[in-house]
C-alpha positions as CSV (number, residue, x, y, z in Angstrom):
1,X,13.2,9.8,2.9
2,X,10.1,8.9,5.1
3,X,7.1,6.9,4.4
4,X,4.2,6.9,7.1
5,X,1.9,4.4,6.7
6,X,-1.8,4.5,7.9
7,X,-5.4,3.5,8.0
8,X,-5.3,0.2,8.9
9,X,-7.7,-1.9,11.3
10,X,-10.2,-4.3,12.1
11,X,-13.0,-5.0,8.8
12,X,-15.6,-7.5,8.3
13,X,-15.4,-9.7,5.1
14,X,-16.4,-7.8,2.3
15,X,-15.8,-4.4,4.0
16,X,-13.7,-1.9,2.7
17,X,-10.6,-0.1,3.7
18,X,-8.6,2.5,2.7
19,X,-4.8,2.9,3.3
20,X,-2.5,5.8,3.1
21,X,0.9,6.7,2.9
22,X,2.2,10.3,3.4
23,X,6.2,10.4,2.3
24,X,8.9,13.2,2.2
25,X,12.6,13.8,2.2
26,X,12.6,13.4,-2.0
27,X,10.5,14.1,-5.2
28,X,7.5,12.6,-4.7
29,X,6.3,13.0,-8.2
30,X,8.9,11.4,-9.9
31,X,9.1,8.3,-8.1
32,X,7.5,4.6,-8.5
33,X,5.6,4.0,-5.3
34,X,4.1,0.5,-4.0
35,X,2.5,-1.5,-1.4
36,X,3.4,-4.3,-0.1
37,X,2.2,-6.8,2.8
38,X,3.5,-9.3,4.8
39,X,0.7,-11.8,6.6
40,X,1.5,-13.9,9.7
41,X,4.3,-16.4,9.0
42,X,4.5,-15.6,5.8
43,X,6.9,-13.3,3.4
44,X,6.7,-10.0,2.0
45,X,4.8,-10.1,-0.9
46,X,3.8,-7.2,-3.9
47,X,0.5,-5.5,-3.5
48,X,0.2,-3.1,-6.2
49,X,2.3,0.1,-7.6
50,X,2.3,2.9,-9.4
51,X,4.8,4.7,-11.2
52,X,5.4,8.7,-12.2
53,X,3.2,8.0,-15.2
54,X,0.5,6.8,-13.0
55,X,0.5,3.5,-14.7
56,X,-0.4,0.8,-12.4
57,X,0.4,-2.6,-11.5
58,X,-1.2,-5.5,-9.1
59,X,-1.0,-8.7,-8.1
60,X,-3.5,-11.4,-8.7
61,X,-5.0,-11.6,-5.6
62,X,-6.2,-8.3,-5.2
63,X,-6.7,-7.3,-9.0
64,X,-10.5,-6.0,-9.3
65,X,-10.7,-5.2,-5.4
66,X,-7.7,-2.9,-4.9
67,X,-7.2,0.4,-6.6
68,X,-4.0,2.4,-5.7
69,X,-3.3,5.9,-6.6
70,X,-1.4,8.9,-5.6
71,X,-1.8,12.7,-4.7
72,X,1.4,14.8,-6.0
73,X,0.0,17.8,-4.1
74,X,-0.3,16.3,-0.6
75,X,2.7,14.0,-1.8
76,X,0.6,10.7,-0.8
77,X,0.2,7.3,-1.7
78,X,-3.5,5.3,-1.1
79,X,-4.7,1.8,-1.5
80,X,-8.2,1.7,-1.3
81,X,-9.0,-1.7,-0.7
82,X,-12.9,-3.4,-1.2
83,X,-14.0,-7.0,-1.1
84,X,-11.9,-7.7,1.9
85,X,-10.8,-11.3,2.6
86,X,-9.8,-12.7,5.7
87,X,-6.8,-13.8,3.3
88,X,-6.1,-10.0,3.2
89,X,-5.0,-9.9,6.8
90,X,-1.1,-8.7,6.8
91,X,0.7,-5.8,8.1
92,X,0.5,-3.6,5.0
93,X,3.6,-1.3,3.9
94,X,4.3,1.5,1.2
95,X,7.7,1.2,-0.5
96,X,9.7,3.4,-2.8
97,X,13.3,3.7,-4.4
98,X,15.4,6.4,-3.9
99,X,19.0,6.3,-5.0
100,X,18.9,2.9,-5.5
101,X,17.9,2.4,-1.7
102,X,14.5,1.2,-1.0
103,X,12.9,2.8,1.5
104,X,10.0,1.2,3.9
105,X,7.2,3.0,5.7
106,X,6.7,1.3,9.4
107,X,3.5,-0.7,8.1
108,X,-0.3,-0.6,9.0
109,X,-2.2,-3.6,10.2
110,X,-5.4,-4.9,8.1
111,X,-7.3,-7.2,10.3
112,X,-10.5,-8.9,7.9
113,X,-12.2,-10.8,10.6
114,X,-15.9,-11.1,11.7
């Protein structure tokens, strides 16, 4: 299983960014996939997930600002982030579970600052 996250960067407050996570090594369309993040000095936290049936769930802190989606042809997970705030600054990770084991991407840093 391989997960490769990308798309992070520096953005001003109120700006937007789209993260991508390219996946390989498992049947992508059958898996629930998620985004998590870890801010400096804090524990990793849930951001959003999407099931094989395209049902979605979001952390309260990002609800209404972030949208998770998936492309089962390109085997890619996305996180569209809008109205970004300084408190969104974190390393963002994609995750899936395969054969009862957690798999994480390497993380991509999002920095929200003026």
